[in-house]
FILUM-568924 format. One record per residue (C-alpha): x, y, z; residue in three letters. Coordinates in pm, whole numbers, padded with zeros to 5 digits. Layout:
<X=X Y=Y Z=Z r=ala>
...
END
This chain:
<X=-17286 Y=09879 Z=18865 r=met>
<X=-17034 Y=09660 Z=19165 r=glu>
<X=-16860 Y=09970 Z=19362 r=lys>
<X=-16920 Y=10286 Z=19429 r=ile>
<X=-16739 Y=10539 Z=19646 r=val>
<X=-16994 Y=10773 Z=19830 r=ile>
<X=-16795 Y=11135 Z=19925 r=ile>
<X=-16960 Y=11412 Z=20157 r=pro>
<X=-16864 Y=11739 Z=20126 r=thr>
<X=-16853 Y=12083 Z=20207 r=tyr>
<X=-16579 Y=12287 Z=20082 r=asn>
<X=-16366 Y=12065 Z=19873 r=glu>
<X=-16256 Y=12200 Z=19584 r=lys>
<X=-15925 Y=12253 Z=19658 r=glu>
<X=-15918 Y=11860 Z=19701 r=asn>
<X=-16243 Y=11796 Z=19537 r=ile>
<X=-16134 Y=11706 Z=19147 r=ser>
<X=-15830 Y=11522 Z=19232 r=arg>
<X=-15950 Y=11276 Z=19418 r=ile>
<X=-16183 Y=11184 Z=19214 r=ile>
<X=-15969 Y=11139 Z=18903 r=glu>
<X=-15768 Y=10978 Z=19189 r=thr>
<X=-16009 Y=10668 Z=19260 r=val>
<X=-16092 Y=10687 Z=18865 r=phe>
<X=-15762 Y=10577 Z=18766 r=thr>
<X=-15721 Y=10329 Z=18953 r=leu>
<X=-15932 Y=10147 Z=18656 r=asn>
<X=-16095 Y=09897 Z=18887 r=gln>
<X=-16470 Y=09955 Z=18830 r=gly>
<X=-16576 Y=10210 Z=19078 r=tyr>
<X=-16815 Y=10432 Z=19061 r=his>
<X=-16817 Y=10785 Z=19275 r=ile>
<X=-17146 Y=10939 Z=19472 r=leu>
<X=-17058 Y=11360 Z=19590 r=val>
<X=-17280 Y=11422 Z=19872 r=val>
<X=-17251 Y=11803 Z=19835 r=asp>
<X=-17427 Y=12019 Z=20071 r=asp>
<X=-17425 Y=12367 Z=19925 r=gly>
<X=-17093 Y=12426 Z=19945 r=ser>
<X=-17020 Y=12834 Z=19885 r=pro>
<X=-16648 Y=12769 Z=19731 r=asp>
<X=-16780 Y=12604 Z=19420 r=gly>
<X=-16708 Y=12231 Z=19492 r=thr>
<X=-17011 Y=12085 Z=19303 r=ala>
<X=-16953 Y=12313 Z=19000 r=asp>
<X=-16637 Y=12153 Z=18980 r=ile>
<X=-16792 Y=11803 Z=18994 r=val>
<X=-17082 Y=11881 Z=18794 r=lys>
<X=-16831 Y=11963 Z=18476 r=ala>
<X=-16660 Y=11667 Z=18562 r=leu>
<X=-16929 Y=11460 Z=18513 r=met>
<X=-16886 Y=11562 Z=18123 r=leu>
<X=-16519 Y=11375 Z=18106 r=gln>
<X=-16606 Y=11071 Z=18361 r=phe>
<X=-17054 Y=11020 Z=18233 r=pro>
<X=-17233 Y=10711 Z=18429 r=gly>
<X=-16901 Y=10688 Z=18648 r=gln>
<X=-16951 Y=11000 Z=18841 r=leu>
<X=-17290 Y=11119 Z=18997 r=phe>
<X=-17359 Y=11448 Z=19253 r=ile>
<X=-17675 Y=11452 Z=19477 r=glu>
<X=-17690 Y=11862 Z=19642 r=glu>
<X=-17906 Y=11979 Z=19918 r=arg>
<X=-17969 Y=12305 Z=20051 r=lys>
<X=-17736 Y=12422 Z=20351 r=gly>
<X=-17448 Y=12205 Z=20598 r=lys>
<X=-17636 Y=11868 Z=20735 r=leu>
<X=-17410 Y=11677 Z=20894 r=gly>
<X=-17185 Y=11418 Z=20760 r=leu>
<X=-17471 Y=11128 Z=20908 r=gly>
<X=-17767 Y=11239 Z=20688 r=thr>
<X=-17515 Y=11286 Z=20424 r=ala>
<X=-17356 Y=10931 Z=20403 r=tyr>
<X=-17770 Y=10821 Z=20490 r=ile>
<X=-17851 Y=10989 Z=20197 r=his>
<X=-17577 Y=10818 Z=19985 r=gly>
<X=-17686 Y=10507 Z=20082 r=phe>
<X=-18054 Y=10486 Z=20033 r=lys>
<X=-17917 Y=10633 Z=19669 r=trp>
<X=-17699 Y=10380 Z=19609 r=ser>
<X=-17933 Y=10041 Z=19686 r=leu>
<X=-18179 Y=10236 Z=19464 r=glu>
<X=-17934 Y=10232 Z=19214 r=lys>
<X=-17812 Y=09859 Z=19240 r=gly>
<X=-17486 Y=09875 Z=19375 r=tyr>
<X=-17338 Y=09591 Z=19599 r=gln>
<X=-17018 Y=09732 Z=19741 r=phe>
<X=-17081 Y=10031 Z=19893 r=ile>
<X=-16770 Y=10263 Z=20001 r=phe>
<X=-16731 Y=10564 Z=20274 r=glu>
<X=-16437 Y=10789 Z=20181 r=met>
<X=-16308 Y=11152 Z=20252 r=asp>
<X=-16256 Y=11414 Z=20023 r=ala>
<X=-15915 Y=11536 Z=20147 r=asp>
<X=-15699 Y=11246 Z=20093 r=phe>
<X=-15681 Y=11144 Z=20488 r=ser>
<X=-15787 Y=10805 Z=20303 r=his>
<X=-15556 Y=10680 Z=20010 r=asn>
<X=-15787 Y=10563 Z=19704 r=pro>
<X=-15509 Y=10290 Z=19678 r=ala>
<X=-15642 Y=10110 Z=19987 r=asp>
<X=-16010 Y=10127 Z=19861 r=leu>
<X=-15943 Y=09796 Z=19670 r=glu>
<X=-15771 Y=09614 Z=20048 r=arg>
<X=-16122 Y=09658 Z=20185 r=leu>
<X=-16325 Y=09521 Z=19851 r=tyr>
<X=-16123 Y=09211 Z=19871 r=asn>
<X=-16197 Y=09209 Z=20278 r=ala>
<X=-16540 Y=09174 Z=20174 r=cys>
<X=-16539 Y=09021 Z=19868 r=lys>
<X=-16339 Y=08700 Z=19945 r=tyr>
<X=-16241 Y=08733 Z=20266 r=asp>
<X=-16582 Y=08696 Z=20417 r=gly>
<X=-16628 Y=08992 Z=20620 r=ala>
<X=-16965 Y=09189 Z=20559 r=ser>
<X=-16840 Y=09512 Z=20652 r=leu>
<X=-16507 Y=09609 Z=20585 r=ser>
<X=-16265 Y=09875 Z=20815 r=ile>
<X=-16008 Y=10068 Z=20742 r=gly>
<X=-15893 Y=10065 Z=21057 r=ser>
<X=-15536 Y=10334 Z=21268 r=arg>
<X=-15512 Y=10081 Z=21536 r=tyr>
<X=-15467 Y=09763 Z=21394 r=val>
<X=-15143 Y=09624 Z=21360 r=pro>
<X=-14969 Y=09806 Z=21062 r=gly>
<X=-15227 Y=10105 Z=21099 r=gly>
<X=-15100 Y=10458 Z=21194 r=lys>
<X=-15182 Y=10808 Z=21181 r=thr>
<X=-14916 Y=11049 Z=21022 r=glu>
<X=-14890 Y=11441 Z=21091 r=asn>
<X=-15129 Y=11475 Z=21334 r=trp>
<X=-15107 Y=11692 Z=21645 r=pro>
<X=-15092 Y=11474 Z=22007 r=leu>
<X=-15472 Y=11657 Z=22116 r=asp>
<X=-15632 Y=11499 Z=21800 r=arg>
<X=-15419 Y=11168 Z=21872 r=lys>
<X=-15535 Y=11184 Z=22222 r=ile>
<X=-15931 Y=11274 Z=22166 r=tyr>
<X=-15927 Y=10922 Z=21891 r=ser>
<X=-15720 Y=10687 Z=22070 r=lys>
<X=-15873 Y=10774 Z=22393 r=gly>
<X=-16216 Y=10746 Z=22264 r=gly>
<X=-16155 Y=10446 Z=22038 r=ala>
<X=-16111 Y=10272 Z=22408 r=phe>
<X=-16395 Y=10488 Z=22512 r=tyr>
<X=-16602 Y=10337 Z=22300 r=thr>
<X=-16503 Y=10028 Z=22376 r=lys>
<X=-16541 Y=09970 Z=22720 r=leu>
<X=-16915 Y=10153 Z=22728 r=ile>
<X=-17028 Y=09907 Z=22418 r=thr>
<X=-16802 Y=09606 Z=22417 r=trp>
<X=-16817 Y=09602 Z=22006 r=met>
<X=-16439 Y=09407 Z=21927 r=pro>
<X=-16403 Y=09738 Z=21683 r=val>
<X=-15995 Y=09904 Z=21797 r=gln>
<X=-16132 Y=10198 Z=21550 r=asp>
<X=-16420 Y=10249 Z=21591 r=pro>
<X=-16467 Y=10575 Z=21402 r=thr>
<X=-16302 Y=10524 Z=21114 r=ala>
<X=-16520 Y=10699 Z=20790 r=gly>
<X=-16326 Y=10455 Z=20548 r=phe>
<X=-16551 Y=10183 Z=20509 r=val>
<X=-16709 Y=09898 Z=20305 r=cys>
<X=-17089 Y=09808 Z=20345 r=tyr>
<X=-17218 Y=09490 Z=20138 r=lys>
<X=-17543 Y=09536 Z=20032 r=arg>
<X=-17681 Y=09321 Z=20250 r=glu>
<X=-17596 Y=09509 Z=20557 r=val>
<X=-17745 Y=09863 Z=20466 r=leu>
<X=-18053 Y=09644 Z=20371 r=asp>
<X=-18084 Y=09555 Z=20716 r=ala>
<X=-17999 Y=09817 Z=20881 r=ile>
<X=-18342 Y=10058 Z=20940 r=asn>
<X=-18105 Y=10385 Z=20807 r=leu>
<X=-18400 Y=10630 Z=20943 r=asn>
<X=-18315 Y=10514 Z=21246 r=glu>
<X=-18003 Y=10594 Z=21351 r=ile>
<X=-17972 Y=10957 Z=21489 r=ser>
<X=-17636 Y=11114 Z=21470 r=phe>
<X=-17459 Y=11306 Z=21252 r=val>
<X=-17124 Y=11316 Z=21350 r=gly>
<X=-16840 Y=11061 Z=21511 r=tyr>
<X=-17130 Y=10907 Z=21716 r=ala>
<X=-17251 Y=10828 Z=21336 r=phe>
<X=-16967 Y=10609 Z=21270 r=gln>
<X=-17010 Y=10451 Z=21596 r=ile>
<X=-17413 Y=10378 Z=21518 r=glu>
<X=-17377 Y=10262 Z=21178 r=met>
<X=-17073 Y=09941 Z=21319 r=lys>
<X=-17234 Y=09874 Z=21607 r=phe>
<X=-17550 Y=09875 Z=21469 r=thr>
<X=-17374 Y=09664 Z=21224 r=ala>
<X=-17204 Y=09466 Z=21499 r=trp>
<X=-17568 Y=09350 Z=21667 r=lys>
<X=-17742 Y=09245 Z=21362 r=leu>
<X=-17451 Y=08949 Z=21380 r=gly>
<X=-17265 Y=09113 Z=21091 r=phe>
<X=-16931 Y=08977 Z=20986 r=lys>
<X=-16638 Y=09326 Z=21069 r=ile>
<X=-16272 Y=09289 Z=20937 r=lys>
<X=-16014 Y=09559 Z=21023 r=glu>
<X=-15777 Y=09650 Z=20750 r=val>
<X=-15486 Y=09847 Z=20819 r=pro>
<X=-15405 Y=10163 Z=20676 r=ile>
<X=-15196 Y=10478 Z=20672 r=thr>
<X=-15445 Y=10801 Z=20745 r=phe>
<X=-15276 Y=11064 Z=20701 r=ile>
<X=-15465 Y=11459 Z=20865 r=asp>
<X=-15545 Y=11621 Z=20561 r=arg>
<X=-15268 Y=11895 Z=20401 r=arg>
<X=-15487 Y=12117 Z=20206 r=ile>
<X=-15898 Y=12252 Z=20313 r=gly>
<X=-16040 Y=12337 Z=20641 r=val>
<X=-16105 Y=11998 Z=20909 r=ser>
<X=-16443 Y=11993 Z=21001 r=lys>
<X=-16410 Y=11842 Z=21393 r=met>
<X=-16517 Y=12079 Z=21632 r=ser>
<X=-16607 Y=12085 Z=21987 r=lys>
<X=-17020 Y=11986 Z=21939 r=gly>
<X=-16889 Y=11654 Z=21705 r=ile>
<X=-16675 Y=11552 Z=22005 r=ile>
<X=-16921 Y=11627 Z=22295 r=lys>
<X=-17197 Y=11465 Z=22042 r=glu>
<X=-16962 Y=11142 Z=22042 r=gly>
<X=-16886 Y=11094 Z=22420 r=val>
<X=-17263 Y=11138 Z=22465 r=leu>
<X=-17386 Y=10930 Z=22180 r=gly>
<X=-17190 Y=10610 Z=22294 r=val>
<X=-17359 Y=10624 Z=22635 r=leu>
<X=-17708 Y=10707 Z=22461 r=lys>
<X=-17595 Y=10421 Z=22158 r=ile>
<X=-17550 Y=10132 Z=22418 r=gln>
<X=-17872 Y=10239 Z=22644 r=trp>
<X=-18089 Y=10196 Z=22361 r=gln>
<X=-17938 Y=09876 Z=22259 r=ser>
<X=-17982 Y=09760 Z=22642 r=leu>
<X=-18339 Y=09919 Z=22636 r=phe>
<X=-18418 Y=09694 Z=22342 r=lys>
<X=-18296 Y=09332 Z=22369 r=asp>
<X=-18456 Y=09355 Z=22731 r=asn>
<X=-18781 Y=09447 Z=22563 r=his>
<X=-18712 Y=09110 Z=22321 r=lys>
<X=-18698 Y=08930 Z=22640 r=arg>
<X=-18943 Y=09050 Z=22792 r=leu>
<X=-19168 Y=08971 Z=22451 r=ser>
<X=-19046 Y=08633 Z=22394 r=ser>
<X=-19145 Y=08545 Z=22786 r=asn>
<X=-19479 Y=08639 Z=22767 r=asn>
END
């Protein structure tokens, strides 16, 4: 039990069986945990049927209602740590993230000295496909804005294709992670960076979903803009508090 991929879902019946089967077809020892937020389209039922085909490899945690991406991952992190997994992945259900790239993220943590690896659109070799112009502007602008405010040396801070070594998640107080949308991704990376963990970005091609409905909303974008300011403000306050405490 070394590697587990957490896939949060809400109304992903068109994609979920295919993404699960594709990950298992890699034959690289991955387990999968689906965290489903009460999908009314029957996503959870599809997963539970597949569990009979992949016993001991596929798991599901069902939650009542749409509680947000961040809390889904926190739930999955805690579950995975409790079960003893050493490498814990985040991945979308809609094939925006290519399952074949899982092994590249794993190798960055297992062999290349990273504690946290990111499938990045914005390092050399990374790119996006099928994106409308406004989505590109939001994403690239958001990455630049985040770097400007936080000083974090990550080119793709909102990326959701990530591998964590368990030591990172053990060190982060998951109960204090407060954001639920794209700001969650920033907050997790920022916290790991501030704790001194090595982050490595691995170039990927991000392909916009072809099937199903995007979960992007104005509220998520607003949370990202305001969240970055809050993340840095809280960090500066904590750093100043530590300095004051050490001087007393």
